[in-house]
Structure formats: structure tokens, C-alpha cells
TORKOL-4160 file (C-alpha; in steps of 0.2 Angstrom, whole numbers, padded with zeros to 4 digits, m for minus):
223
<pt num="1" X="0001" Y="m0001" Z="0001"/>
<pt num="2" X="0007" Y="0017" Z="m0005"/>
<pt num="3" X="0006" Y="0032" Z="0006"/>
<pt num="4" X="m0004" Y="0042" Z="m0006"/>
<pt num="5" X="m0017" Y="0028" Z="m0011"/>
<pt num="6" X="m0030" Y="0017" Z="m0004"/>
<pt num="7" X="m0041" Y="0029" Z="0007"/>
<pt num="8" X="m0060" Y="0031" Z="0006"/>
<pt num="9" X="m0063" Y="0018" Z="m0008"/>
<pt num="10" X="m0070" Y="0002" Z="m0015"/>
<pt num="11" X="m0064" Y="m0009" Z="m0029"/>
<pt num="12" X="m0067" Y="m0026" Z="m0035"/>
<pt num="13" X="m0053" Y="m0039" Z="m0036"/>
<pt num="14" X="m0060" Y="m0057" Z="m0040"/>
<pt num="15" X="m0076" Y="m0051" Z="m0035"/>
<pt num="16" X="m0071" Y="m0046" Z="m0017"/>
<pt num="17" X="m0075" Y="m0028" Z="m0011"/>
<pt num="18" X="m0064" Y="m0019" Z="0002"/>
<pt num="19" X="m0069" Y="m0003" Z="0011"/>
<pt num="20" X="m0055" Y="0008" Z="0018"/>
<pt num="21" X="m0059" Y="0024" Z="0027"/>
<pt num="22" X="m0051" Y="0037" Z="0033"/>
<pt num="23" X="m0054" Y="0057" Z="0037"/>
<pt num="24" X="m0045" Y="0069" Z="0026"/>
<pt num="25" X="m0047" Y="0085" Z="0037"/>
<pt num="26" X="m0042" Y="0097" Z="0022"/>
<pt num="27" X="m0056" Y="0090" Z="0009"/>
<pt num="28" X="m0054" Y="0087" Z="m0008"/>
<pt num="29" X="m0044" Y="0097" Z="m0020"/>
<pt num="30" X="m0061" Y="0100" Z="m0030"/>
<pt num="31" X="m0069" Y="0107" Z="m0016"/>
<pt num="32" X="m0054" Y="0119" Z="m0011"/>
<pt num="33" X="m0053" Y="0126" Z="m0029"/>
<pt num="34" X="m0071" Y="0129" Z="m0034"/>
<pt num="35" X="m0082" Y="0130" Z="m0017"/>
<pt num="36" X="m0068" Y="0137" Z="m0005"/>
<pt num="37" X="m0059" Y="0148" Z="m0020"/>
<pt num="38" X="m0043" Y="0143" Z="m0016"/>
<pt num="39" X="m0027" Y="0141" Z="m0027"/>
<pt num="40" X="m0010" Y="0135" Z="m0027"/>
<pt num="41" X="0008" Y="0140" Z="m0028"/>
<pt num="42" X="0019" Y="0133" Z="m0039"/>
<pt num="43" X="0028" Y="0123" Z="m0027"/>
<pt num="44" X="0012" Y="0117" Z="m0020"/>
<pt num="45" X="0007" Y="0112" Z="m0039"/>
<pt num="46" X="0022" Y="0100" Z="m0040"/>
<pt num="47" X="0021" Y="0094" Z="m0023"/>
<pt num="48" X="0003" Y="0087" Z="m0026"/>
<pt num="49" X="0006" Y="0082" Z="m0043"/>
<pt num="50" X="0021" Y="0072" Z="m0036"/>
<pt num="51" X="0008" Y="0064" Z="m0023"/>
<pt num="52" X="m0004" Y="0060" Z="m0035"/>
<pt num="53" X="0008" Y="0053" Z="m0048"/>
<pt num="54" X="0017" Y="0042" Z="m0036"/>
<pt num="55" X="0000" Y="0035" Z="m0030"/>
<pt num="56" X="m0006" Y="0033" Z="m0047"/>
<pt num="57" X="0012" Y="0023" Z="m0052"/>
<pt num="58" X="0010" Y="0011" Z="m0038"/>
<pt num="59" X="m0008" Y="0008" Z="m0044"/>
<pt num="60" X="m0003" Y="0004" Z="m0061"/>
<pt num="61" X="0012" Y="m0006" Z="m0054"/>
<pt num="62" X="0000" Y="m0018" Z="m0047"/>
<pt num="63" X="m0012" Y="m0019" Z="m0063"/>
<pt num="64" X="m0026" Y="m0007" Z="m0057"/>
<pt num="65" X="m0033" Y="0006" Z="m0068"/>
<pt num="66" X="m0042" Y="0019" Z="m0058"/>
<pt num="67" X="m0053" Y="0025" Z="m0072"/>
<pt num="68" X="m0061" Y="0042" Z="m0062"/>
<pt num="69" X="m0047" Y="0051" Z="m0058"/>
<pt num="70" X="m0051" Y="0069" Z="m0055"/>
<pt num="71" X="m0050" Y="0083" Z="m0042"/>
<pt num="72" X="m0064" Y="0078" Z="m0032"/>
<pt num="73" X="m0055" Y="0061" Z="m0029"/>
<pt num="74" X="m0040" Y="0069" Z="m0022"/>
<pt num="75" X="m0040" Y="0071" Z="m0003"/>
<pt num="76" X="m0030" Y="0083" Z="0006"/>
<pt num="77" X="m0021" Y="0084" Z="0023"/>
<pt num="78" X="m0007" Y="0093" Z="0030"/>
<pt num="79" X="0007" Y="0081" Z="0023"/>
<pt num="80" X="0000" Y="0074" Z="0008"/>
<pt num="81" X="m0012" Y="0071" Z="m0005"/>
<pt num="82" X="m0020" Y="0054" Z="m0008"/>
<pt num="83" X="m0030" Y="0046" Z="m0023"/>
<pt num="84" X="m0046" Y="0041" Z="m0017"/>
<pt num="85" X="m0063" Y="0033" Z="m0024"/>
<pt num="86" X="m0059" Y="0017" Z="m0031"/>
<pt num="87" X="m0078" Y="0014" Z="m0034"/>
<pt num="88" X="m0075" Y="0011" Z="m0053"/>
<pt num="89" X="m0056" Y="0005" Z="m0053"/>
<pt num="90" X="m0052" Y="m0013" Z="m0062"/>
<pt num="91" X="m0039" Y="m0024" Z="m0063"/>
<pt num="92" X="m0033" Y="m0026" Z="m0080"/>
<pt num="93" X="m0036" Y="m0042" Z="m0090"/>
<pt num="94" X="m0024" Y="m0053" Z="m0097"/>
<pt num="95" X="m0024" Y="m0042" Z="m0114"/>
<pt num="96" X="m0020" Y="m0026" Z="m0104"/>
<pt num="97" X="m0035" Y="m0017" Z="m0112"/>
<pt num="98" X="m0054" Y="m0013" Z="m0106"/>
<pt num="99" X="m0069" Y="m0006" Z="m0115"/>
<pt num="100" X="m0084" Y="0004" Z="m0110"/>
<pt num="101" X="m0086" Y="0022" Z="m0104"/>
<pt num="102" X="m0082" Y="0025" Z="m0086"/>
<pt num="103" X="m0077" Y="0041" Z="m0078"/>
<pt num="104" X="m0082" Y="0059" Z="m0078"/>
<pt num="105" X="m0082" Y="0066" Z="m0094"/>
<pt num="106" X="m0072" Y="0084" Z="m0091"/>
<pt num="107" X="m0057" Y="0071" Z="m0087"/>
<pt num="108" X="m0061" Y="0057" Z="m0097"/>
<pt num="109" X="m0048" Y="0051" Z="m0110"/>
<pt num="110" X="m0053" Y="0053" Z="m0128"/>
<pt num="111" X="m0052" Y="0034" Z="m0131"/>
<pt num="112" X="m0064" Y="0032" Z="m0116"/>
<pt num="113" X="m0076" Y="0043" Z="m0124"/>
<pt num="114" X="m0077" Y="0034" Z="m0139"/>
<pt num="115" X="m0078" Y="0017" Z="m0130"/>
<pt num="116" X="m0063" Y="0011" Z="m0138"/>
<pt num="117" X="m0052" Y="m0002" Z="m0129"/>
<pt num="118" X="m0041" Y="0006" Z="m0116"/>
<pt num="119" X="m0028" Y="0004" Z="m0102"/>
<pt num="120" X="m0018" Y="0014" Z="m0089"/>
<pt num="121" X="m0014" Y="0026" Z="m0101"/>
<pt num="122" X="m0032" Y="0033" Z="m0100"/>
<pt num="123" X="m0027" Y="0038" Z="m0082"/>
<pt num="124" X="m0012" Y="0048" Z="m0088"/>
<pt num="125" X="m0024" Y="0059" Z="m0098"/>
<pt num="126" X="m0035" Y="0062" Z="m0084"/>
<pt num="127" X="m0021" Y="0067" Z="m0073"/>
<pt num="128" X="m0016" Y="0081" Z="m0087"/>
<pt num="129" X="m0032" Y="0088" Z="m0084"/>
<pt num="130" X="m0029" Y="0087" Z="m0066"/>
<pt num="131" X="m0012" Y="0096" Z="m0069"/>
<pt num="132" X="m0021" Y="0110" Z="m0078"/>
<pt num="133" X="m0032" Y="0113" Z="m0064"/>
<pt num="134" X="m0019" Y="0114" Z="m0051"/>
<pt num="135" X="m0010" Y="0127" Z="m0062"/>
<pt num="136" X="m0025" Y="0137" Z="m0066"/>
<pt num="137" X="m0038" Y="0135" Z="m0052"/>
<pt num="138" X="m0051" Y="0133" Z="m0067"/>
<pt num="139" X="m0063" Y="0119" Z="m0071"/>
<pt num="140" X="m0059" Y="0111" Z="m0089"/>
<pt num="141" X="m0069" Y="0116" Z="m0101"/>
<pt num="142" X="m0082" Y="0128" Z="m0089"/>
<pt num="143" X="m0092" Y="0135" Z="m0103"/>
<pt num="144" X="m0097" Y="0118" Z="m0109"/>
<pt num="145" X="m0108" Y="0104" Z="m0101"/>
<pt num="146" X="m0098" Y="0089" Z="m0097"/>
<pt num="147" X="m0106" Y="0080" Z="m0112"/>
<pt num="148" X="m0103" Y="0095" Z="m0124"/>
<pt num="149" X="m0084" Y="0094" Z="m0118"/>
<pt num="150" X="m0085" Y="0075" Z="m0120"/>
<pt num="151" X="m0091" Y="0077" Z="m0138"/>
<pt num="152" X="m0077" Y="0092" Z="m0142"/>
<pt num="153" X="m0063" Y="0082" Z="m0136"/>
<pt num="154" X="m0067" Y="0068" Z="m0147"/>
<pt num="155" X="m0073" Y="0077" Z="m0162"/>
<pt num="156" X="m0062" Y="0093" Z="m0162"/>
<pt num="157" X="m0048" Y="0089" Z="m0152"/>
<pt num="158" X="m0053" Y="0101" Z="m0139"/>
<pt num="159" X="m0039" Y="0102" Z="m0125"/>
<pt num="160" X="m0039" Y="0115" Z="m0109"/>
<pt num="161" X="m0028" Y="0131" Z="m0115"/>
<pt num="162" X="m0011" Y="0130" Z="m0109"/>
<pt num="163" X="m0006" Y="0148" Z="m0102"/>
<pt num="164" X="0010" Y="0156" Z="m0110"/>
<pt num="165" X="0017" Y="0160" Z="m0093"/>
<pt num="166" X="0016" Y="0142" Z="m0088"/>
<pt num="167" X="0033" Y="0135" Z="m0082"/>
<pt num="168" X="0039" Y="0126" Z="m0100"/>
<pt num="169" X="0043" Y="0110" Z="m0093"/>
<pt num="170" X="0025" Y="0108" Z="m0084"/>
<pt num="171" X="0020" Y="0114" Z="m0101"/>
<pt num="172" X="0029" Y="0101" Z="m0111"/>
<pt num="173" X="0023" Y="0087" Z="m0097"/>
<pt num="174" X="0004" Y="0092" Z="m0099"/>
<pt num="175" X="0005" Y="0092" Z="m0119"/>
<pt num="176" X="0011" Y="0075" Z="m0116"/>
<pt num="177" X="m0001" Y="0069" Z="m0105"/>
<pt num="178" X="m0015" Y="0075" Z="m0116"/>
<pt num="179" X="m0009" Y="0067" Z="m0132"/>
<pt num="180" X="m0023" Y="0059" Z="m0142"/>
<pt num="181" X="m0014" Y="0044" Z="m0146"/>
<pt num="182" X="m0011" Y="0034" Z="m0129"/>
<pt num="183" X="0006" Y="0027" Z="m0135"/>
<pt num="184" X="0013" Y="0045" Z="m0135"/>
<pt num="185" X="0007" Y="0049" Z="m0116"/>
<pt num="186" X="0021" Y="0047" Z="m0102"/>
<pt num="187" X="0019" Y="0033" Z="m0089"/>
<pt num="188" X="0017" Y="0039" Z="m0071"/>
<pt num="189" X="0034" Y="0032" Z="m0067"/>
<pt num="190" X="0042" Y="0044" Z="m0080"/>
<pt num="191" X="0030" Y="0057" Z="m0073"/>
<pt num="192" X="0036" Y="0055" Z="m0056"/>
<pt num="193" X="0055" Y="0058" Z="m0063"/>
<pt num="194" X="0048" Y="0072" Z="m0074"/>
<pt num="195" X="0042" Y="0080" Z="m0058"/>
<pt num="196" X="0056" Y="0077" Z="m0047"/>
<pt num="197" X="0066" Y="0087" Z="m0061"/>
<pt num="198" X="0054" Y="0102" Z="m0062"/>
<pt num="199" X="0055" Y="0103" Z="m0044"/>
<pt num="200" X="0073" Y="0104" Z="m0043"/>
<pt num="201" X="0073" Y="0117" Z="m0057"/>
<pt num="202" X="0061" Y="0128" Z="m0047"/>
<pt num="203" X="0069" Y="0126" Z="m0031"/>
<pt num="204" X="0086" Y="0131" Z="m0039"/>
<pt num="205" X="0077" Y="0147" Z="m0047"/>
<pt num="206" X="0068" Y="0152" Z="m0032"/>
<pt num="207" X="0052" Y="0153" Z="m0044"/>
<pt num="208" X="0036" Y="0153" Z="m0030"/>
<pt num="209" X="0025" Y="0162" Z="m0043"/>
<pt num="210" X="0006" Y="0154" Z="m0045"/>
<pt num="211" X="0002" Y="0152" Z="m0063"/>
<pt num="212" X="m0013" Y="0158" Z="m0064"/>
<pt num="213" X="m0017" Y="0154" Z="m0084"/>
<pt num="214" X="m0035" Y="0161" Z="m0083"/>
<pt num="215" X="m0038" Y="0165" Z="m0100"/>
<pt num="216" X="m0047" Y="0152" Z="m0108"/>
<pt num="217" X="m0054" Y="0134" Z="m0102"/>
<pt num="218" X="m0052" Y="0126" Z="m0117"/>
<pt num="219" X="m0044" Y="0127" Z="m0135"/>
<pt num="220" X="m0044" Y="0115" Z="m0151"/>
<pt num="221" X="m0027" Y="0106" Z="m0154"/>
<pt num="222" X="m0021" Y="0092" Z="m0163"/>
<pt num="223" X="m0012" Y="0079" Z="m0155"/>
């Protein structure tokens, strides 16, 4: 069990259901951003993203695909952010791919929206949306309904706009996570290493600016 996973969730393995509950007094990232109008400094963004990527890397190492990674399922306390709500998580079958639409539209990978076979790399796309939220404090595709956003992601290659003042290493990571082709997305093991490198660069530069990026919540792009 990794310290950033397995709190407040249920998931099925060989038809068994397990329930773990732990009170996280900081609430969810979603609640912090949108109900309490909170924001994160850049070092906090990197720390939270690192916590999430480590937890997700652990899940993928044991062949579990979360399938509903979003800010409402990320719980905070004073020291760490934990990945929660495994109600739709599944163990990958021997082929390594799954089908059927599962997740929350604003965070859903295009292959999942289209009911195509998908694997753990669908979680990486969702992580990219989460990272964008941490940087901007904006709801993805906020001017659209969830269904409209899903249609645009698939039919028009819509993606959240990456603000011009986003740290270039984070901008590159976002673009890689949000690729249409799942094979072009990094693994969470790679993301952990990338975020460690970004953390070192940010610390050495003394850069503590929060990247607001509050221009537009979506744009069309080819991946």
C-alpha cells in the first residue's frame, strides 16, 4: 500500500470488495478550488502532482486502472494528497486493455469517451487535466456541459488552453499527457521523474509564482 493511495475507496478484485475509510480534514482538491476559491503556489502544484503521480504509479504497478481520476477524488491533509474513490477501478485483464465508458466526462480520455479499448494510459490523460486545474484553478471546459466537452474532445481535439506563462517543463508535460494517441503519453513512473526534475529547477531558481492561466478553459488542438 502506498501512502498516497487506498483511503476512502472501494474496488473489486476477484469479486471481493474492500472498504477503507480515513478522515482527511483538508477535503478534496475540487472543494478547495471551486467551493473555497483556493489557489496553489507553483511549489504546491508540483508537490501535489508528485503525490498523485506516485500513488497512480503504485496502482499501475499492481495492474489497477483508476478510471475516474479527477480533483474530487484527491483528498488533502497537512502533509500529503491521497488518491481516493476507487469505486470504478478495475484490475487489467491479461490483454491489458478494457472497454466501456467509465469516468467523469471533463477528465475522460478520448479513447474512453469513444468506447474504444483502453488501458492505464487513460489515467495519464485524466492526470493531465488535473495538473492543468492545479495550475489554473479553473474547471476544465467551464463554458460547456460535461457532454458537450466530451464531444468536443473527441470530434474537435479540444484540450484545455495552456497559458503562456506556464513553466515550460510543466507545459511540455501537459502536452504529453493530453496526447490523443495513448502510446505517446508518459507513464506515471516517467511523470514522477519529470516532476522531480521540475522541482529541482524551480527550487534552484527560487520561482514561487502561481501560474494563474485564467484566459480560456479550452482550445482546439491536434495531438
